[in-house]
C-alpha positions in Angstrom: 186.7 202.9 111.6 184.6 201.4 108.8 183.3 197.7 108.8 185.6 195.2 107.0 185.0 195.0 103.4 182.3 191.4 102.5 184.5 189.0 101.1 182.1 188.5 98.2 182.2 192.4 97.2 185.8 193.4 97.6 189.2 192.7 95.8 192.4 191.4 97.7 193.7 194.8 97.6 190.7 196.2 99.5 190.9 193.7 102.2 194.5 194.0 102.5 194.4 197.7 102.9 191.6 197.2 105.6 193.6 195.1 107.7 196.8 197.2 107.4 194.7 200.3 108.4 193.1 198.7 111.0 196.2 197.1 112.6 198.5 199.9 112.0 200.8 200.0 115.0 199.8 203.2 117.0 202.9 203.5 119.4 201.1 203.4 122.3 201.1 199.7 123.7 199.9 200.3 127.0 196.5 201.7 125.6 196.2 200.0 122.4 195.9 196.1 122.8 196.1 195.3 118.9 198.9 192.8 119.5 197.4 191.3 122.5 194.1 190.5 120.7 196.4 189.0 118.0 198.1 187.1 120.4 201.6 188.4 119.4 201.2 187.4 115.7 201.2 189.6 112.8 197.9 190.7 111.2 198.4 189.8 107.6 199.4 186.1 109.2 196.3 186.1 111.4 193.8 187.5 108.8 195.6 185.9 105.4 192.3 183.6 105.0 190.4 186.8 105.1 192.7 188.8 102.8 192.5 185.9 100.3 188.8 185.8 100.6 188.2 182.2 102.2 186.9 183.5 105.6 184.6 186.4 107.0 186.6 188.8 108.9 184.2 188.1 111.9 184.7 184.7 111.8 188.4 185.3 112.5 187.9 187.7 115.2 185.3 185.7 116.7 188.0 182.8 116.8 190.6 185.0 118.1 188.2 185.8 121.2 187.9 182.2 122.5 189.6 181.1 125.1 
């Protein structure tokens, strides 16, 4: 998967498309782990600030990984 579009050089639609693709359900929960990483929340909710261009994708991802 390509790197997340930078918020300064992408449109809201491009960032939304990236989140939609990156967190699409694979239908194999035992092998995937995406929902677990998001702590059971919707990717659009978790990454809303990224989609809106307010915070970098990596900043949000690192926050999710903190205990």
